[in-house]
PDB file of N, CA, C and O in Angstrom:
ATOM      1  N   MET A   1     -86.355  -6.129   7.581  1.00  0.00           N
ATOM      2  CA  MET A   1     -86.770  -7.492   7.874  1.00  0.00           C
ATOM      3  C   MET A   1     -86.086  -8.435   6.903  1.00  0.00           C
ATOM      4  O   MET A   1     -85.981  -8.144   5.712  1.00  0.00           O
ATOM      5  N   GLN A   2     -85.629  -9.545   7.405  1.00  0.00           N
ATOM      6  CA  GLN A   2     -84.935 -10.483   6.532  1.00  0.00           C
ATOM      7  C   GLN A   2     -85.879 -11.222   5.586  1.00  0.00           C
ATOM      8  O   GLN A   2     -85.425 -11.750   4.571  1.00  0.00           O
ATOM      9  N   TYR A   3     -87.159 -11.275   5.880  1.00  0.00           N
ATOM     10  CA  TYR A   3     -88.116 -11.994   5.042  1.00  0.00           C
ATOM     11  C   TYR A   3     -88.818 -11.091   4.031  1.00  0.00           C
ATOM     12  O   TYR A   3     -89.126 -11.520   2.918  1.00  0.00           O
ATOM     13  N   LEU A   4     -89.065  -9.866   4.411  1.00  0.00           N
ATOM     14  CA  LEU A   4     -89.872  -8.960   3.597  1.00  0.00           C
ATOM     15  C   LEU A   4     -88.974  -7.914   2.941  1.00  0.00           C
ATOM     16  O   LEU A   4     -88.429  -7.047   3.623  1.00  0.00           O
ATOM     17  N   THR A   5     -88.823  -7.995   1.635  1.00  0.00           N
ATOM     18  CA  THR A   5     -87.995  -7.036   0.910  1.00  0.00           C
ATOM     19  C   THR A   5     -88.832  -5.825   0.501  1.00  0.00           C
ATOM     20  O   THR A   5     -90.062  -5.881   0.497  1.00  0.00           O
ATOM     21  N   THR A   6     -88.167  -4.760   0.165  1.00  0.00           N
ATOM     22  CA  THR A   6     -88.865  -3.578  -0.323  1.00  0.00           C
ATOM     23  C   THR A   6     -89.669  -3.916  -1.575  1.00  0.00           C
ATOM     24  O   THR A   6     -90.799  -3.454  -1.735  1.00  0.00           O
ATOM     25  N   LYS A   7     -89.090  -4.716  -2.458  1.00  0.00           N
ATOM     26  CA  LYS A   7     -89.780  -5.080  -3.701  1.00  0.00           C
ATOM     27  C   LYS A   7     -91.097  -5.813  -3.438  1.00  0.00           C
ATOM     28  O   LYS A   7     -92.060  -5.649  -4.186  1.00  0.00           O
ATOM     29  N   SER A   8     -91.136  -6.608  -2.390  1.00  0.00           N
ATOM     30  CA  SER A   8     -92.367  -7.353  -2.105  1.00  0.00           C
ATOM     31  C   SER A   8     -93.437  -6.492  -1.439  1.00  0.00           C
ATOM     32  O   SER A   8     -94.587  -6.915  -1.326  1.00  0.00           O
ATOM     33  N   ALA A   9     -93.072  -5.292  -0.998  1.00  0.00           N
ATOM     34  CA  ALA A   9     -94.045  -4.434  -0.316  1.00  0.00           C
ATOM     35  C   ALA A   9     -94.389  -3.174  -1.104  1.00  0.00           C
ATOM     36  O   ALA A   9     -95.110  -2.317  -0.594  1.00  0.00           O
ATOM     37  N   ILE A  10     -93.891  -3.038  -2.335  1.00  0.00           N
ATOM     38  CA  ILE A  10     -94.184  -1.852  -3.131  1.00  0.00           C
ATOM     39  C   ILE A  10     -95.421  -2.115  -3.977  1.00  0.00           C
ATOM     40  O   ILE A  10     -95.326  -2.582  -5.111  1.00  0.00           O
ATOM     41  N   TRP A  11     -96.540  -1.819  -3.429  1.00  0.00           N
ATOM     42  CA  TRP A  11     -97.800  -1.847  -4.145  1.00  0.00           C
ATOM     43  C   TRP A  11     -98.826  -1.121  -3.304  1.00  0.00           C
ATOM     44  O   TRP A  11     -98.504  -0.672  -2.205  1.00  0.00           O
ATOM     45  N   HIS A  12    -100.044  -0.993  -3.781  1.00  0.00           N
ATOM     46  CA  HIS A  12    -101.011  -0.149  -3.099  1.00  0.00           C
ATOM     47  C   HIS A  12    -101.436  -0.703  -1.739  1.00  0.00           C
ATOM     48  O   HIS A  12    -101.245  -1.880  -1.436  1.00  0.00           O
ATOM     49  N   HIS A  13    -102.016   0.179  -0.935  1.00  0.00           N
ATOM     50  CA  HIS A  13    -102.547  -0.219   0.366  1.00  0.00           C
ATOM     51  C   HIS A  13    -103.921   0.421   0.522  1.00  0.00           C
ATOM     52  O   HIS A  13    -104.323   1.250  -0.294  1.00  0.00           O
ATOM     53  N   HIS A  14    -104.619   0.044   1.545  1.00  0.00           N
ATOM     54  CA  HIS A  14    -105.981   0.519   1.761  1.00  0.00           C
ATOM     55  C   HIS A  14    -106.068   1.323   3.051  1.00  0.00           C
ATOM     56  O   HIS A  14    -106.895   1.035   3.916  1.00  0.00           O
ATOM     57  N   GLY A  15    -105.226   2.312   3.173  1.00  0.00           N
ATOM     58  CA  GLY A  15    -105.263   3.189   4.330  1.00  0.00           C
ATOM     59  C   GLY A  15    -104.066   2.990   5.239  1.00  0.00           C
ATOM     60  O   GLY A  15    -103.235   2.107   5.028  1.00  0.00           O
ATOM     61  N   LEU A  16    -104.002   3.829   6.248  1.00  0.00           N
ATOM     62  CA  LEU A  16    -102.923   3.782   7.234  1.00  0.00           C
ATOM     63  C   LEU A  16    -103.516   3.578   8.613  1.00  0.00           C
ATOM     64  O   LEU A  16    -104.626   4.029   8.894  1.00  0.00           O
ATOM     65  N   LEU A  17    -102.775   2.899   9.472  1.00  0.00           N
ATOM     66  CA  LEU A  17    -103.238   2.552  10.806  1.00  0.00           C
ATOM     67  C   LEU A  17    -102.454   3.313  11.870  1.00  0.00           C
ATOM     68  O   LEU A  17    -101.280   3.636  11.688  1.00  0.00           O
ATOM     69  N   SER A  18    -103.119   3.587  12.968  1.00  0.00           N
ATOM     70  CA  SER A  18    -102.436   4.116  14.148  1.00  0.00           C
ATOM     71  C   SER A  18    -103.120   3.522  15.369  1.00  0.00           C
ATOM     72  O   SER A  18    -104.305   3.188  15.332  1.00  0.00           O
ATOM     73  N   THR A  19    -102.371   3.396  16.436  1.00  0.00           N
ATOM     74  CA  THR A  19    -102.915   2.827  17.668  1.00  0.00           C
ATOM     75  C   THR A  19    -102.127   3.351  18.849  1.00  0.00           C
ATOM     76  O   THR A  19    -100.964   3.733  18.714  1.00  0.00           O
ATOM     77  N   ASP A  20    -102.764   3.366  20.003  1.00  0.00           N
ATOM     78  CA  ASP A  20    -102.068   3.748  21.230  1.00  0.00           C
ATOM     79  C   ASP A  20    -101.382   2.545  21.869  1.00  0.00           C
ATOM     80  O   ASP A  20    -100.576   2.706  22.786  1.00  0.00           O
ATOM     81  N   ALA A  21    -101.694   1.347  21.395  1.00  0.00           N
ATOM     82  CA  ALA A  21    -101.075   0.134  21.938  1.00  0.00           C
ATOM     83  C   ALA A  21     -99.589   0.107  21.578  1.00  0.00           C
ATOM     84  O   ALA A  21     -99.176   0.682  20.571  1.00  0.00           O
ATOM     85  N   ASP A  22     -98.811  -0.552  22.391  1.00  0.00           N
ATOM     86  CA  ASP A  22     -97.368  -0.648  22.179  1.00  0.00           C
ATOM     87  C   ASP A  22     -97.067  -1.757  21.177  1.00  0.00           C
ATOM     88  O   ASP A  22     -96.559  -2.818  21.540  1.00  0.00           O
ATOM     89  N   VAL A  23     -97.387  -1.495  19.908  1.00  0.00           N
ATOM     90  CA  VAL A  23     -97.214  -2.485  18.845  1.00  0.00           C
ATOM     91  C   VAL A  23     -95.850  -2.331  18.199  1.00  0.00           C
ATOM     92  O   VAL A  23     -95.140  -1.356  18.447  1.00  0.00           O
ATOM     93  N   VAL A  24     -95.485  -3.308  17.360  1.00  0.00           N
ATOM     94  CA  VAL A  24     -94.226  -3.251  16.613  1.00  0.00           C
ATOM     95  C   VAL A  24     -94.561  -2.867  15.170  1.00  0.00           C
ATOM     96  O   VAL A  24     -95.111  -3.684  14.431  1.00  0.00           O
ATOM     97  N   PRO A  25     -94.242  -1.648  14.761  1.00  0.00           N
ATOM     98  CA  PRO A  25     -94.484  -1.251  13.365  1.00  0.00           C
ATOM     99  C   PRO A  25     -93.556  -2.022  12.436  1.00  0.00           C
ATOM    100  O   PRO A  25     -92.356  -2.112  12.695  1.00  0.00           O
ATOM    101  N   LEU A  26     -94.101  -2.575  11.360  1.00  0.00           N
ATOM    102  CA  LEU A  26     -93.302  -3.338  10.405  1.00  0.00           C
ATOM    103  C   LEU A  26     -93.163  -2.610   9.070  1.00  0.00           C
ATOM    104  O   LEU A  26     -92.094  -2.641   8.460  1.00  0.00           O
ATOM    105  N   ILE A  27     -94.222  -1.961   8.611  1.00  0.00           N
ATOM    106  CA  ILE A  27     -94.148  -1.093   7.436  1.00  0.00           C
ATOM    107  C   ILE A  27     -94.836   0.212   7.805  1.00  0.00           C
ATOM    108  O   ILE A  27     -96.015   0.232   8.158  1.00  0.00           O
ATOM    109  N   VAL A  28     -94.075   1.310   7.717  1.00  0.00           N
ATOM    110  CA  VAL A  28     -94.573   2.632   8.082  1.00  0.00           C
ATOM    111  C   VAL A  28     -94.490   3.545   6.870  1.00  0.00           C
ATOM    112  O   VAL A  28     -93.477   3.571   6.171  1.00  0.00           O
ATOM    113  N   SER A  29     -95.559   4.292   6.624  1.00  0.00           N
ATOM    114  CA  SER A  29     -95.565   5.269   5.557  1.00  0.00           C
ATOM    115  C   SER A  29     -94.964   6.564   6.072  1.00  0.00           C
ATOM    116  O   SER A  29     -95.323   7.041   7.149  1.00  0.00           O
ATOM    117  N   GLU A  30     -94.057   7.122   5.308  1.00  0.00           N
ATOM    118  CA  GLU A  30     -93.472   8.411   5.661  1.00  0.00           C
ATOM    119  C   GLU A  30     -93.919   9.439   4.633  1.00  0.00           C
ATOM    120  O   GLU A  30     -93.792   9.221   3.428  1.00  0.00           O
ATOM    121  N   GLU A  31     -94.436  10.546   5.108  1.00  0.00           N
ATOM    122  CA  GLU A  31     -94.904  11.617   4.247  1.00  0.00           C
ATOM    123  C   GLU A  31     -94.128  12.884   4.569  1.00  0.00           C
ATOM    124  O   GLU A  31     -93.800  13.128   5.730  1.00  0.00           O
ATOM    125  N   PRO A  32     -93.830  13.690   3.564  1.00  0.00           N
ATOM    126  CA  PRO A  32     -93.124  14.942   3.843  1.00  0.00           C
ATOM    127  C   PRO A  32     -94.046  15.978   4.475  1.00  0.00           C
ATOM    128  O   PRO A  32     -95.219  16.081   4.114  1.00  0.00           O
ATOM    129  N   ASP A  33     -93.507  16.742   5.416  1.00  0.00           N
ATOM    130  CA  ASP A  33     -94.271  17.843   5.989  1.00  0.00           C
ATOM    131  C   ASP A  33     -94.039  19.099   5.139  1.00  0.00           C
ATOM    132  O   ASP A  33     -93.416  19.020   4.080  1.00  0.00           O
ATOM    133  N   ALA A  34     -94.527  20.238   5.589  1.00  0.00           N
ATOM    134  CA  ALA A  34     -94.413  21.473   4.812  1.00  0.00           C
ATOM    135  C   ALA A  34     -92.960  21.834   4.509  1.00  0.00           C
ATOM    136  O   ALA A  34     -92.677  22.438   3.474  1.00  0.00           O
ATOM    137  N   ALA A  35     -92.041  21.470   5.400  1.00  0.00           N
ATOM    138  CA  ALA A  35     -90.626  21.773   5.205  1.00  0.00           C
ATOM    139  C   ALA A  35     -89.931  20.720   4.331  1.00  0.00           C
ATOM    140  O   ALA A  35     -88.754  20.872   4.001  1.00  0.00           O
ATOM    141  N   GLY A  36     -90.646  19.662   3.959  1.00  0.00           N
ATOM    142  CA  GLY A  36     -90.054  18.610   3.148  1.00  0.00           C
ATOM    143  C   GLY A  36     -89.415  17.499   3.950  1.00  0.00           C
ATOM    144  O   GLY A  36     -88.854  16.566   3.377  1.00  0.00           O
ATOM    145  N   ASP A  37     -89.492  17.584   5.284  1.00  0.00           N
ATOM    146  CA  ASP A  37     -88.927  16.544   6.137  1.00  0.00           C
ATOM    147  C   ASP A  37     -89.919  15.392   6.275  1.00  0.00           C
ATOM    148  O   ASP A  37     -91.120  15.614   6.435  1.00  0.00           O
ATOM    149  N   ALA A  38     -89.415  14.175   6.214  1.00  0.00           N
ATOM    150  CA  ALA A  38     -90.284  12.995   6.320  1.00  0.00           C
ATOM    151  C   ALA A  38     -90.716  12.782   7.761  1.00  0.00           C
ATOM    152  O   ALA A  38     -89.936  12.996   8.688  1.00  0.00           O
ATOM    153  N   HIS A  39     -91.948  12.364   7.944  1.00  0.00           N
ATOM    154  CA  HIS A  39     -92.453  11.982   9.260  1.00  0.00           C
ATOM    155  C   HIS A  39     -93.408  10.808   9.088  1.00  0.00           C
ATOM    156  O   HIS A  39     -93.965  10.602   8.009  1.00  0.00           O
ATOM    157  N   ASP A  40     -93.591  10.046  10.151  1.00  0.00           N
ATOM    158  CA  ASP A  40     -94.477   8.884  10.100  1.00  0.00           C
ATOM    159  C   ASP A  40     -95.921   9.336   9.922  1.00  0.00           C
ATOM    160  O   ASP A  40     -96.438  10.124  10.714  1.00  0.00           O
ATOM    161  N   ALA A  41     -96.562   8.834   8.882  1.00  0.00           N
ATOM    162  CA  ALA A  41     -97.957   9.162   8.620  1.00  0.00           C
ATOM    163  C   ALA A  41     -98.887   8.067   9.136  1.00  0.00           C
ATOM    164  O   ALA A  41    -100.065   8.324   9.381  1.00  0.00           O
ATOM    165  N   GLY A  42     -98.378   6.865   9.300  1.00  0.00           N
ATOM    166  CA  GLY A  42     -99.182   5.747   9.774  1.00  0.00           C
ATOM    167  C   GLY A  42     -98.560   4.434   9.346  1.00  0.00           C
ATOM    168  O   GLY A  42     -97.614   4.401   8.558  1.00  0.00           O
ATOM    169  N   MET A  43     -99.103   3.363   9.874  1.00  0.00           N
ATOM    170  CA  MET A  43     -98.570   2.026   9.608  1.00  0.00           C
ATOM    171  C   MET A  43     -99.435   1.298   8.585  1.00  0.00           C
ATOM    172  O   MET A  43    -100.657   1.447   8.563  1.00  0.00           O
ATOM    173  N   MET A  44     -98.780   0.510   7.743  1.00  0.00           N
ATOM    174  CA  MET A  44     -99.481  -0.374   6.816  1.00  0.00           C
ATOM    175  C   MET A  44     -99.420  -1.816   7.305  1.00  0.00           C
ATOM    176  O   MET A  44    -100.182  -2.666   6.845  1.00  0.00           O
ATOM    177  N   LEU A  45     -98.507  -2.088   8.242  1.00  0.00           N
ATOM    178  CA  LEU A  45     -98.345  -3.442   8.771  1.00  0.00           C
ATOM    179  C   LEU A  45     -97.728  -3.341  10.154  1.00  0.00           C
ATOM    180  O   LEU A  45     -96.719  -2.662  10.342  1.00  0.00           O
ATOM    181  N   TYR A  46     -98.342  -4.025  11.135  1.00  0.00           N
ATOM    182  CA  TYR A  46     -97.745  -4.075  12.465  1.00  0.00           C
ATOM    183  C   TYR A  46     -98.070  -5.382  13.166  1.00  0.00           C
ATOM    184  O   TYR A  46     -99.012  -6.091  12.811  1.00  0.00           O
ATOM    185  N   GLU A  47     -97.261  -5.674  14.170  1.00  0.00           N
ATOM    186  CA  GLU A  47     -97.455  -6.856  15.016  1.00  0.00           C
ATOM    187  C   GLU A  47     -97.905  -6.383  16.391  1.00  0.00           C
ATOM    188  O   GLU A  47     -97.308  -5.476  16.971  1.00  0.00           O
ATOM    189  N   ASP A  48     -98.956  -7.001  16.903  1.00  0.00           N
ATOM    190  CA  ASP A  48     -99.516  -6.627  18.203  1.00  0.00           C
ATOM    191  C   ASP A  48     -99.554  -7.868  19.101  1.00  0.00           C
ATOM    192  O   ASP A  48    -100.284  -8.822  18.831  1.00  0.00           O
ATOM    193  N   THR A  49     -98.766  -7.838  20.157  1.00  0.00           N
ATOM    194  CA  THR A  49     -98.776  -8.931  21.139  1.00  0.00           C
ATOM    195  C   THR A  49     -99.176  -8.421  22.517  1.00  0.00           C
ATOM    196  O   THR A  49     -99.017  -9.129  23.511  1.00  0.00           O
ATOM    197  N   VAL A  50     -99.696  -7.191  22.582  1.00  0.00           N
ATOM    198  CA  VAL A  50     -99.993  -6.595  23.879  1.00  0.00           C
ATOM    199  C   VAL A  50    -101.459  -6.265  24.119  1.00  0.00           C
ATOM    200  O   VAL A  50    -101.898  -6.261  25.270  1.00  0.00           O
ATOM    201  N   SER A  51    -102.228  -5.990  23.079  1.00  0.00           N
ATOM    202  CA  SER A  51    -103.597  -5.525  23.311  1.00  0.00           C
ATOM    203  C   SER A  51    -104.587  -6.658  23.557  1.00  0.00           C
ATOM    204  O   SER A  51    -105.716  -6.414  23.983  1.00  0.00           O
ATOM    205  N   THR A  52    -104.174  -7.885  23.292  1.00  0.00           N
ATOM    206  CA  THR A  52    -105.048  -9.045  23.471  1.00  0.00           C
ATOM    207  C   THR A  52    -104.168 -10.279  23.648  1.00  0.00           C
ATOM    208  O   THR A  52    -103.026 -10.273  23.189  1.00  0.00           O
ATOM    209  N   PRO A  53    -104.651 -11.323  24.289  1.00  0.00           N
ATOM    210  CA  PRO A  53    -103.845 -12.546  24.359  1.00  0.00           C
ATOM    211  C   PRO A  53    -103.596 -13.079  22.943  1.00  0.00           C
ATOM    212  O   PRO A  53    -104.490 -13.043  22.097  1.00  0.00           O
ATOM    213  N   GLY A  54    -102.431 -13.551  22.701  1.00  0.00           N
ATOM    214  CA  GLY A  54    -102.107 -14.067  21.374  1.00  0.00           C
ATOM    215  C   GLY A  54    -101.301 -13.062  20.580  1.00  0.00           C
ATOM    216  O   GLY A  54    -100.632 -12.196  21.142  1.00  0.00           O
ATOM    217  N   ARG A  55    -101.373 -13.189  19.277  1.00  0.00           N
ATOM    218  CA  ARG A  55    -100.566 -12.375  18.374  1.00  0.00           C
ATOM    219  C   ARG A  55    -101.408 -11.944  17.184  1.00  0.00           C
ATOM    220  O   ARG A  55    -102.024 -12.779  16.521  1.00  0.00           O
ATOM    221  N   LEU A  56    -101.438 -10.654  16.914  1.00  0.00           N
ATOM    222  CA  LEU A  56    -102.142 -10.124  15.756  1.00  0.00           C
ATOM    223  C   LEU A  56    -101.135  -9.564  14.769  1.00  0.00           C
ATOM    224  O   LEU A  56    -100.228  -8.828  15.155  1.00  0.00           O
ATOM    225  N   ILE A  57    -101.286  -9.903  13.511  1.00  0.00           N
ATOM    226  CA  ILE A  57    -100.545  -9.280  12.428  1.00  0.00           C
ATOM    227  C   ILE A  57    -101.591  -8.466  11.676  1.00  0.00           C
ATOM    228  O   ILE A  57    -102.480  -9.026  11.034  1.00  0.00           O
ATOM    229  N   VAL A  58    -101.483  -7.147  11.758  1.00  0.00           N
ATOM    230  CA  VAL A  58    -102.514  -6.254  11.230  1.00  0.00           C
ATOM    231  C   VAL A  58    -101.956  -5.509  10.025  1.00  0.00           C
ATOM    232  O   VAL A  58    -100.853  -4.967  10.075  1.00  0.00           O
ATOM    233  N   THR A  59    -102.732  -5.489   8.939  1.00  0.00           N
ATOM    234  CA  THR A  59    -102.259  -4.828   7.723  1.00  0.00           C
ATOM    235  C   THR A  59    -103.410  -4.232   6.940  1.00  0.00           C
ATOM    236  O   THR A  59    -104.544  -4.704   7.017  1.00  0.00           O
ATOM    237  N   THR A  60    -103.105  -3.190   6.187  1.00  0.00           N
ATOM    238  CA  THR A  60    -104.063  -2.632   5.229  1.00  0.00           C
ATOM    239  C   THR A  60    -103.741  -3.107   3.822  1.00  0.00           C
ATOM    240  O   THR A  60    -104.426  -2.737   2.868  1.00  0.00           O
ATOM    241  N   LEU A  61    -102.703  -3.925   3.687  1.00  0.00           N
ATOM    242  CA  LEU A  61    -102.385  -4.565   2.417  1.00  0.00           C
ATOM    243  C   LEU A  61    -103.249  -5.825   2.322  1.00  0.00           C
ATOM    244  O   LEU A  61    -103.497  -6.480   3.334  1.00  0.00           O
ATOM    245  N   ASP A  62    -103.696  -6.158   1.152  1.00  0.00           N
ATOM    246  CA  ASP A  62    -104.584  -7.328   1.038  1.00  0.00           C
ATOM    247  C   ASP A  62    -103.976  -8.404   0.135  1.00  0.00           C
ATOM    248  O   ASP A  62    -104.478  -8.655  -0.960  1.00  0.00           O
ATOM    249  N   PRO A  63    -102.896  -9.035   0.598  1.00  0.00           N
ATOM    250  CA  PRO A  63    -102.202  -9.999  -0.265  1.00  0.00           C
ATOM    251  C   PRO A  63    -102.999 -11.260  -0.553  1.00  0.00           C
ATOM    252  O   PRO A  63    -102.807 -11.857  -1.612  1.00  0.00           O
ATOM    253  N   THR A  64    -103.877 -11.690   0.330  1.00  0.00           N
ATOM    254  CA  THR A  64    -104.589 -12.939   0.066  1.00  0.00           C
ATOM    255  C   THR A  64    -105.566 -12.789  -1.102  1.00  0.00           C
ATOM    256  O   THR A  64    -105.669 -13.685  -1.939  1.00  0.00           O
ATOM    257  N   TYR A  65    -106.277 -11.673  -1.163  1.00  0.00           N
ATOM    258  CA  TYR A  65    -107.203 -11.450  -2.282  1.00  0.00           C
ATOM    259  C   TYR A  65    -106.439 -11.349  -3.597  1.00  0.00           C
ATOM    260  O   TYR A  65    -106.777 -12.019  -4.572  1.00  0.00           O
ATOM    261  N   HIS A  66    -105.408 -10.508  -3.618  1.00  0.00           N
ATOM    262  CA  HIS A  66    -104.665 -10.301  -4.859  1.00  0.00           C
ATOM    263  C   HIS A  66    -103.933 -11.569  -5.290  1.00  0.00           C
ATOM    264  O   HIS A  66    -103.861 -11.868  -6.482  1.00  0.00           O
ATOM    265  N   HIS A  67    -103.394 -12.310  -4.338  1.00  0.00           N
ATOM    266  CA  HIS A  67    -102.729 -13.573  -4.670  1.00  0.00           C
ATOM    267  C   HIS A  67    -103.738 -14.545  -5.282  1.00  0.00           C
ATOM    268  O   HIS A  67    -103.469 -15.158  -6.315  1.00  0.00           O
ATOM    269  N   GLY A  68    -104.873 -14.679  -4.655  1.00  0.00           N
ATOM    270  CA  GLY A  68    -105.898 -15.610  -5.137  1.00  0.00           C
ATOM    271  C   GLY A  68    -106.490 -15.214  -6.472  1.00  0.00           C
ATOM    272  O   GLY A  68    -106.970 -16.069  -7.216  1.00  0.00           O
ATOM    273  N   SER A  69    -106.462 -13.923  -6.787  1.00  0.00           N
ATOM    274  CA  SER A  69    -107.005 -13.448  -8.056  1.00  0.00           C
ATOM    275  C   SER A  69    -105.992 -13.530  -9.196  1.00  0.00           C
ATOM    276  O   SER A  69    -106.332 -13.289 -10.354  1.00  0.00           O
ATOM    277  N   ASN A  70    -104.747 -13.870  -8.863  1.00  0.00           N
ATOM    278  CA  ASN A  70    -103.694 -14.076  -9.863  1.00  0.00           C
ATOM    279  C   ASN A  70    -103.440 -12.881 -10.775  1.00  0.00           C
ATOM    280  O   ASN A  70    -103.164 -13.065 -11.960  1.00  0.00           O
ATOM    281  N   PHE A  71    -103.529 -11.653 -10.244  1.00  0.00           N
ATOM    282  CA  PHE A  71    -103.256 -10.518 -11.108  1.00  0.00           C
ATOM    283  C   PHE A  71    -102.206  -9.567 -10.555  1.00  0.00           C
ATOM    284  O   PHE A  71    -101.934  -8.536 -11.169  1.00  0.00           O
ATOM    285  N   MET A  72    -101.616  -9.884  -9.426  1.00  0.00           N
ATOM    286  CA  MET A  72    -100.627  -8.987  -8.855  1.00  0.00           C
ATOM    287  C   MET A  72     -99.485  -9.806  -8.255  1.00  0.00           C
ATOM    288  O   MET A  72     -99.563 -10.196  -7.090  1.00  0.00           O
ATOM    289  N   PRO A  73     -98.424 -10.076  -9.024  1.00  0.00           N
ATOM    290  CA  PRO A  73     -97.340 -10.920  -8.531  1.00  0.00           C
ATOM    291  C   PRO A  73     -96.649 -10.359  -7.289  1.00  0.00           C
ATOM    292  O   PRO A  73     -96.120 -11.126  -6.485  1.00  0.00           O
ATOM    293  N   GLY A  74     -96.646  -9.039  -7.118  1.00  0.00           N
ATOM    294  CA  GLY A  74     -96.055  -8.450  -5.920  1.00  0.00           C
ATOM    295  C   GLY A  74     -96.791  -8.891  -4.663  1.00  0.00           C
ATOM    296  O   GLY A  74     -96.184  -9.045  -3.603  1.00  0.00           O
ATOM    297  N   ALA A  75     -98.094  -9.092  -4.783  1.00  0.00           N
ATOM    298  CA  ALA A  75     -98.880  -9.547  -3.641  1.00  0.00           C
ATOM    299  C   ALA A  75     -98.487 -10.962  -3.240  1.00  0.00           C
ATOM    300  O   ALA A  75     -98.455 -11.287  -2.053  1.00  0.00           O
ATOM    301  N   THR A  76     -98.194 -11.794  -4.213  1.00  0.00           N
ATOM    302  CA  THR A  76     -97.763 -13.159  -3.929  1.00  0.00           C
ATOM    303  C   THR A  76     -96.419 -13.142  -3.220  1.00  0.00           C
ATOM    304  O   THR A  76     -96.229 -13.869  -2.245  1.00  0.00           O
ATOM    305  N   ARG A  77     -95.470 -12.314  -3.698  1.00  0.00           N
ATOM    306  CA  ARG A  77     -94.175 -12.190  -3.016  1.00  0.00           C
ATOM    307  C   ARG A  77     -94.374 -11.735  -1.576  1.00  0.00           C
ATOM    308  O   ARG A  77     -93.753 -12.271  -0.658  1.00  0.00           O
ATOM    309  N   PHE A  78     -95.245 -10.739  -1.381  1.00  0.00           N
ATOM    310  CA  PHE A  78     -95.506 -10.225  -0.035  1.00  0.00           C
ATOM    311  C   PHE A  78     -96.132 -11.295   0.850  1.00  0.00           C
ATOM    312  O   PHE A  78     -95.686 -11.506   1.978  1.00  0.00           O
ATOM    313  N   LEU A  79     -97.154 -11.966   0.352  1.00  0.00           N
ATOM    314  CA  LEU A  79     -97.850 -12.984   1.137  1.00  0.00           C
ATOM    315  C   LEU A  79     -96.896 -14.098   1.558  1.00  0.00           C
ATOM    316  O   LEU A  79     -96.871 -14.479   2.728  1.00  0.00           O
ATOM    317  N   TYR A  80     -96.116 -14.623   0.620  1.00  0.00           N
ATOM    318  CA  TYR A  80     -95.190 -15.711   0.950  1.00  0.00           C
ATOM    319  C   TYR A  80     -94.128 -15.250   1.940  1.00  0.00           C
ATOM    320  O   TYR A  80     -93.783 -15.993   2.859  1.00  0.00           O
ATOM    321  N   ALA A  81     -93.609 -14.048   1.772  1.00  0.00           N
ATOM    322  CA  ALA A  81     -92.604 -13.526   2.708  1.00  0.00           C
ATOM    323  C   ALA A  81     -93.217 -13.341   4.098  1.00  0.00           C
ATOM    324  O   ALA A  81     -92.598 -13.685   5.105  1.00  0.00           O
ATOM    325  N   LEU A  82     -94.427 -12.801   4.148  1.00  0.00           N
ATOM    326  CA  LEU A  82     -95.099 -12.596   5.431  1.00  0.00           C
ATOM    327  C   LEU A  82     -95.365 -13.931   6.130  1.00  0.00           C
ATOM    328  O   LEU A  82     -95.144 -14.055   7.335  1.00  0.00           O
ATOM    329  N   LEU A  83     -95.829 -14.909   5.393  1.00  0.00           N
ATOM    330  CA  LEU A  83     -96.103 -16.216   5.998  1.00  0.00           C
ATOM    331  C   LEU A  83     -94.829 -16.910   6.470  1.00  0.00           C
ATOM    332  O   LEU A  83     -94.837 -17.569   7.509  1.00  0.00           O
ATOM    333  N   ARG A  84     -93.728 -16.772   5.716  1.00  0.00           N
ATOM    334  CA  ARG A  84     -92.445 -17.329   6.176  1.00  0.00           C
ATOM    335  C   ARG A  84     -92.002 -16.660   7.481  1.00  0.00           C
ATOM    336  O   ARG A  84     -91.528 -17.330   8.398  1.00  0.00           O
ATOM    337  N   TRP A  85     -92.158 -15.339   7.557  1.00  0.00           N
ATOM    338  CA  TRP A  85     -91.788 -14.600   8.764  1.00  0.00           C
ATOM    339  C   TRP A  85     -92.650 -15.046   9.952  1.00  0.00           C
ATOM    340  O   TRP A  85     -92.122 -15.309  11.033  1.00  0.00           O
ATOM    341  N   VAL A  86     -93.963 -15.130   9.760  1.00  0.00           N
ATOM    342  CA  VAL A  86     -94.855 -15.553  10.847  1.00  0.00           C
ATOM    343  C   VAL A  86     -94.511 -16.964  11.307  1.00  0.00           C
ATOM    344  O   VAL A  86     -94.492 -17.244  12.505  1.00  0.00           O
ATOM    345  N   ASP A  87     -94.241 -17.850  10.355  1.00  0.00           N
ATOM    346  CA  ASP A  87     -93.912 -19.230  10.674  1.00  0.00           C
ATOM    347  C   ASP A  87     -92.598 -19.356  11.453  1.00  0.00           C
ATOM    348  O   ASP A  87     -92.457 -20.249  12.289  1.00  0.00           O
ATOM    349  N   ASN A  88     -91.648 -18.476  11.184  1.00  0.00           N
ATOM    350  CA  ASN A  88     -90.336 -18.570  11.799  1.00  0.00           C
ATOM    351  C   ASN A  88     -90.149 -17.699  13.036  1.00  0.00           C
ATOM    352  O   ASN A  88     -89.056 -17.675  13.602  1.00  0.00           O
ATOM    353  N   THR A  89     -91.182 -16.984  13.470  1.00  0.00           N
ATOM    354  CA  THR A  89     -91.018 -16.137  14.661  1.00  0.00           C
ATOM    355  C   THR A  89     -91.952 -16.560  15.778  1.00  0.00           C
ATOM    356  O   THR A  89     -91.945 -15.955  16.851  1.00  0.00           O
TER     357      THR A  89
END
């Protein structure tokens, strides 16, 4: 993504998401299997324009809380990048 850099998304998350809806995965966690090969374990961020009218940006990252608490600068980078992307798409 041109708005969201790896540096702005490297911090903790609160679980992984999966859905049967035809969503657009934006950040996917890859975990190694027994053979050491990476596979998708779940999404931390996705865009959903199909399961309901409108547009949902769904995430297990909580940038608004961390940004407002002023203790995690990576969250601020993520939040601003995400909002720029939403505003421009």
